[in-house]
Structures are given as structure tokens and as C-alpha cells.
N, C-alpha and C positions, 0 to 999 in steps of 0.2 A: 710581272704581274699586269694585268690591264685593268686599272681602276680609275677611269677618267673622271667620274664623279667625285668621288672621294679626294682625289689629287686636286680638283678644282676647289673643293671646300677647304683643303689644307692652304691654298694660296690666298685664301681671304679670311684666314684665321691663323691660331697657333697650333702647330703640329708638334706634339710631344713625341719624339722619337725614342725616348727611353722610358715608356711608361710601363707599369707592372701592376698586376692585380694583387689583392690582398691575401688571396688563396687560389691555387690554380685548379678549381673545380667549381662548377656552375653556382650551386647553391651557397656555400660559404662565401664566395666572391661577390654575388649579388647581395646576399644578407650584409655584408661588410659595407659594400657601397651604399646601400639603402638605409641601415641604421647608423652609420658613421663610426662603427666600432670593429675593432679587430676580431678575427675568430678566437684568439686566445682570450678576449674579454666575454664575448657572447657564449662560447662554448659550442658554436655551430661550425663543425669541422667537415661535415660530409653531406651528400645528398639525401640521406635518410633522416635528417632531422628537421622537423618543423620548427620555424624560429618563432611563431606567434605564441604557442602555449607556453614555450620556455621564457619568453620575453614579452609578457602580456602589457606591460606598460611603456615599451620602448616606442618612440616617436619616429617614424620613418620620413624619408625625404618628401614624398608626395603628402603624407599627412601634416608635415610642418608647413608645407605651402598652402594646404587647405586651410590650416589654422589662422594664416594671414590673408585669407581672402581670395586666394587663388582657386580657379577651377581646375580639378586634377582629372586628366584623362589619359587613358592608355589602351595598347592593344599588343597582343602577341606575346613573345618571351620577354617580359621584364623582371619580375621576381622569377624564381625558379617554376618551372613549366607544369610541375605535377600538382594535382588537386591538394589544397591545404597551405600552399605556399603563397597565394595572393588573395588575402582577406578582402572582402568587397568594401570594408570601410576605408581602405586606402583611396578610394576613387570616387568621383561624382559619376564617371561613367567608365566602362571597361569592355573591351572585347577579347574574349579568350583565344588562345593559340588555335589556329587552324592548322592541321597536319598534312602533308603530302601522303603518308602512309597509315591511314585509319586501321588497315587490316592488322598491323602490328601492335597497337596501342591496347594497354590494359585496361579493363572497365574499371577497376578499383582506383587506378592512378588518374584516367581520364573519363570521368563519368559524363562529361559532356560531348564525348565524341562517339559516333554511330560506327562500330566495328563492322568491317565488311570482310568477305573471305580473301585469301591471297589472290592477287591478280595473275593473269596469265603471264609467264615470263620471270615470275619472282623466284629467287632473287635476281636482281637485273645485273649484278655484277659477275654472273656467271660462275662464281665459285662452287665447287663441288659440295653438296650437302650443307650448304651454309644456313645457319639460323640466327635470327638476332636482328638487331638495329644496324649494324655495320654492313650496309648496303650502299650501293651508288649506281648511278646510271641516268638514262633519259626517259622521262614518263610520257606517255602518249596522251598528252592534253596540252591545251593551249597555254601559252606563257601567262596569261592572266589568270588561269585557274590554279596555279601554285598557291599553297597555303599562305606564304609570307605576303603575297600580294594583297590578301584581305587586310592584313594590318596596315599596309602601305595605304590602301584605299580609304581605311578609317581614318588615318592621319590627313589624307588629301582632303576628304569630306569635312573633317573638323575644321581646316583652316579656310575652307570656303564658307563656312558660317559666320555670321557676326557674333563675336565673343565680347559679351559685355562686361566681363571680368578678366583681369589678368589670368593667364593659363600656364598650368604645368602639363605638358604633353609628352608621354613616353611611348615610343614606338618600338616593338622589340622584334628583331628577325631571327628565325631558326637558322637560316644559312650563314656559315657553311658547315653547321653541325651534322653529325650523322643522323639519318642516312643522307647521303649527299646526292640529291637529284636536282637536276637543272635542265632547261631546254637545250636541244641539240646544238643550237649557234654558239652557246658559251663554250660547249666542248670542242667544236671546231676552232676555236681561237688557240689551242693548246694541243696541236697535233703530236707533238714529240717533247713532252716536259722533261725537265732535268731532275735526276734523282739526288735525294742527299747523300752525301758521303758518310760511310758508317764504317770505320775501322773495326776489324774484328776484336781487337784487344781494347776497345774503347772503355769497357766497364771494369778492367782489371785494377784500376786505382781508385775505384768508387767503393765507399763503405757498405757493408751488408743492407742498411736501410735504404740507401739509394738504389742498390741492386734490386731490392725488393720492390720499390716503387717502379723502377723500368721494367720489372717482369710482369706487372699488372696486364693481364689479357696479352700476354706474349704469344699465345696460340694463333691470335688473329694476325700478327705480323709474320709469324713463321708460315701461315698458310697463304697470305698474299704473296710472299716471296716464292714459296715452293710452286704455286701454280702460275707463277709469270704475270701476276695482277698488280705489282707494285706501281708500275708507271701508270697504269689505269686509274688505280686509286688517288694517286697524286693529280692526275689529270681532272679527276672529278672534284677534288678539293679546289683547285684553281678555277674550274668552271663556275662552282658554287660562289666563289668570292666575286667573280665578275658579275654573275647574276645578282648578288647582293648589291653590288655596286650601282648596277642599273636600278634597282629599286630604290636604294638611298637617292639617287639621282631624281627620281619621281618626285619624292617627298621634297627635296631642297628646291626643286624648280617651282613647286606648288607654293612653297613658304616665300620664295622670291617674287612670285606674282600676287601674293596675298596683301592684305592691309597690314600685316603684322611684320613685313620684311626687315623694316628699319630698327625694330625696338624688341626683337626677339634673340636671346643667346641660344645658340645651338651647340649641343655637345654631342660628339661621335665617340662611342667606345664599344669594347668587347669586353665579355666576362673573364677570359683567360686564352691562353695560346694553344698550341696543338702540335704534337710530334708527327711527322710523316715518315717514321721509320728510325730517326735519330735516336741513338742509344739503344737500339733494337726494341723500340718502343712506337706504338701508335697510342693515340688519346692525349690527355693531359696528365694531372696527377703526379707531376715531378716538381723539383724545385730547381730545374734548369731554365735557361733562357727560352726554350721552345715553349714551355708551359705557362712561364709567368709573364713573357713580354706580350703587350696588347696595344692595339691602335689607340690613339687619343687625339682628339682634335677639339678645340673650343673656338667658336667664332661668333661674332655679333658685337653688340656694344658693349665698351669696356675692354675690348682687345686692342692693343697697339702693335706696331711693328708687324703687320699682317703679312704672312708667308715666310716669316723668319722661323727655322726650326729651333725647338728648345730642345737641347740635348741632355739637360740635367735629369737624373733620375727622379721619377715622380710615382705616385701611387693612385690608384682608382679611389682609395679611402680619402683623398684629398678634395673629391669632387663635391661631396656634401658642404663642407664649410666654404668652398669656393663660389658655388652657386648662390649661396646665401649672401655672401659678401657683394657678388656682382648685383644681386637685387635689392640690396639694403635691407634685407630682413635681419632681425636680431640674432647675434651669434648664439652657438650653444656650447656649453662648457663640456658636455658629454662627448664631443665630438673628438676623435683621436687623428684625424688627418689635418694636414696643413694647407691653408688656402693657397692656391695657385695665383692669386690675383697679382702678386709682385712680378712673376714670370710673365703673366699676360701683358703687363705694361712694359717690363724690362726683360728681354729675352736672355740677359746676362745675369739677372738675379740669382741669388743663392737659394738653394733648397735642400732639405735634409733628404738622406737616401731612402729609397723604397725598401719595404720590408715585405715578404710574403711568408705565409705560414701553411703548411699542410700537415695536419694532424697535431696533436698536442706535443709541445716541445721541439718540432722541427721547423726551423726557420731560415730564411735567405735574405741577406741584405745586398742591394745592388748600388754600386756608384756609377759614375761615368766610366770607369775602368774596371773595377773589380767586381766579381760575384763571390760571396762568402756563405757558405751553407754549413749550419751546425744542427746535427741530429739530437734526438732526445737522449741517445746514449753517450753524447759527447764527441763523437766521430765527426770529422770535417771534410769539406772541400773548398778549395779556393782556386779560382781561375782568373787570369790576366787576360781580360777580353781584347785588349789591344794586341797582344801577341798570339792569342789563341781564341778567335772568335767563334769556333765551333765547340769551346769547352772540352777538348780532349785530353788536356794534361792537368791533372789535379796537383797543385803545388803547395797544398796545406801543410805538408810535412816538411817544407824547406824552411830551416830556422831564421833565414834572411826576413821571412814575412811575419815573424812573431809580434812585432810592434804593430804592424798593419792590421793583423787579425784582432788584436786587443782593442785597437781604435774603432774597428767595424763591429765588434761584438757589443759595444756600447748601445747599439740601436736595437739590439734583440730585446723582445718583451722579457720581463723578469719574472713573469707567473702566467701559467696557463691554466685558464678556467677548466673544470672537468667537463668532459662532453655532455651536453644536454641530452635527455632521453630521444631515442629514435621513434619512428613513426609506429613501430610494432608495439610501444607502450601506450598507445591511444586507440581509442575508437573514434572515428572521425565522420561527422554527419556533414555532407556536402550541401545538402539543401538548406541546413541552418547554419553552415560554415561555424561548426563547434567542435571542441575536441573534449574528450573525456578519459581520463587515465583509467587504464584496466585495472 
């Protein structure tokens, strides 16, 4: 990977190389991070569940900063990107996500987007009779005209202004989410990308629930492979990451030039991982490493031993209590994460393992060496990542690991809240940003 700007950020902060999302899906991951609570506490498990009408009294991270005198501003994909997930009372100012593909966007999901007819050449990936969001390629437009650049420009303009109050600024990039569009120069960096290894029998020792998760949208993986597009798809993913890196670089450079360079904490994170064909799967929505593993960097005042990698397993759920402690704000007993401040000052400090949840009763616990998965029916997977970094051999049935499994199981949630109602249960008014149960 070519990520010079993110790499540079890591050298002047703390890189958490073993960070994991609370749930390997956009909405439950972001809901957990911004509420500070696990999916099994909130009942938000999928992308079809609005968090606000189900949790009307919850105090999110930007709301808490506003409560304590901060100016909260944001742009792009911060909360989940569909209408109804980003209430305006979260912010003093906010710029909605701008998309590279308005021809695809559904009016009821994205009422602020002006839909246009499919452009010539669509789909750009060249797949036969392809429909939907899973597209990739080069758009015929200047680099500055890509949608995420509008979010970056919002952040740059914000940092150029005189801020009379302390601020909480959240800039969300779509890339490398599908559709994977980027300027040509980023594709040129990866002329012959390496494909992941995918043993044909990899899923033979996986329980039925895990196999079901892996089979989600399996037809897309089969089509990509059958039509000889696997390498093109991987290339597009890499190109989009390097494009995102360039945009991150623009924002970091502006912060470093600004009046706020020395007193601003910067946190870089992503909401979930992504399969590129591993386990015969594209997308996320599994409890394996490819889905739960995320980048995480914290830099700025309060961070010591800059450039030292923290290899301890940590969770994005830990960010809410971390930034409160770093900013000297009162702690909140409702938060279920554990502050990372001890690790930010001492790279060798201890930290409890990360837990990820996908759907009620399906959990994963990750330590420095082990990944233990237990599904809602009691079936299990256990991987020794030191010996098996690709998670090809499930050793959960080995009696020698009984004590290890018992010790790891102590970190699993003991109760799973029932799923909150999905969007279909409500009438939503975007203009007034209000929900009414049908």
C-alpha cells in the first residue's frame, strides 16, 4: 500500500495495529462509537435501524462536546450516510455527504441528492449486465470534483477560520467504500496487484452461521472471478485507499499550518474492514479479521512515545472515553469502552481485549494472538493468528484449548438486547427530521 500521509501521521502519534470495530457493519459500528455503547446494549445491529427514535435520550460524542462548550462541526460520512441517521441537533454546522454516483442514489434514502441518468460507460467495471452499487473505475472529472473532496474542503475552510470556542471537527470520507471510483493516477500506482490466497476448502471447518455470513452476496464474488475482474477490483480498492490518503494529507497539512496545530488531538479511524475475496466473500459483515480489523491512529497533545506501535487489541468503542479523558471532560458511567490514555502514555500498558458483535448473540474476542468466535447457537471458531494469520484452520474443537476458550469467553456480553425497530416501522420526515411509528 502507498499511504505516505497516513504513515506520516503514525510517526507523530500512536498507531494501534490491532484495533477492531464494535460491529463489522457501517451503522452499528458508528452508532457504537458515537454512543459509547455496544450493539448488544443499544439493539442496533444492522444498517436498517435508525438509532435516534430507539435511543431518544442517548448523548452522543458530538452532543457531549457541545454540552461542554465546544463548537461541533462535521462533513461527509460521519454517522451512517442514509437520511435519518444524522440528526441536525448533533452539530452546530454540518455538510452532508456528496456522492460520486448520484445516478445510483435512491430518493427516499438521499433526499438532498439530485439524481441524474446513468452516465455513458456505466457500469465502469465492465461486468456484464451488472446492476447496483458494486462498481469501480475512473470517472471523467478533475480530482477536485470527487465528492469526498468537498468534505475535505469543508475541514480546510473550517481550520482557516478563527475559532472562538474549542471545537470538535469530524470529517468523514466515503473512500474506499463501494463504488470504488478514483482518478487515473492512483490506479497507475497498482498495475499488477497481488490477489489474496483463498483455499477451496477454507470454509469446511466453519460453522453454518459463519458460512451464512460468508455467503452474503456471494454472487458478486462469483461474477468477479468468472469474468476475470478480480484483479481489477482489488486494484480499485487499493487506488481508492491511496486517493483517500491524499485527501487525508490535505487536511493534516492544513491543520499543521493552522493556529490550532499544537493544541488539537487528531484521531484517524475507519468503521470496519473489508474482504477482497477471502473466505469467498466480498464486503464486510463477518467476524473474521478482514471485517473487524480497522486502522486507528491518535496524535497530538497527551500522546507520548510518538511513532511507537501499540500492538494490544483495542476497540473503537474505546474512543469516546479516551477523548473525554484527553480533553479533561467529566467521565460518563454509561460508556462501555476503556480509555486508551494509559496506552497513549505507555506503549506497553495492559488493555482488555476487543470484542466485536454481528447480530444478536454472535461475538468475537480478539487478543494479541487469538481470535475466538462464538455464534448464537453455541458453535465456535478459534484461530491462532501467530501460526495461522489468514485464519484458515479453526482449532476450536481441540481439547487443549478448552481453558483458553473459557478465559476468552469471559469478555463476551452476557445479554443481547432485542433488535430495535427497522426503518420500515416508521414514517420519516426529512424536512423536520422527525420519526413517527406506523
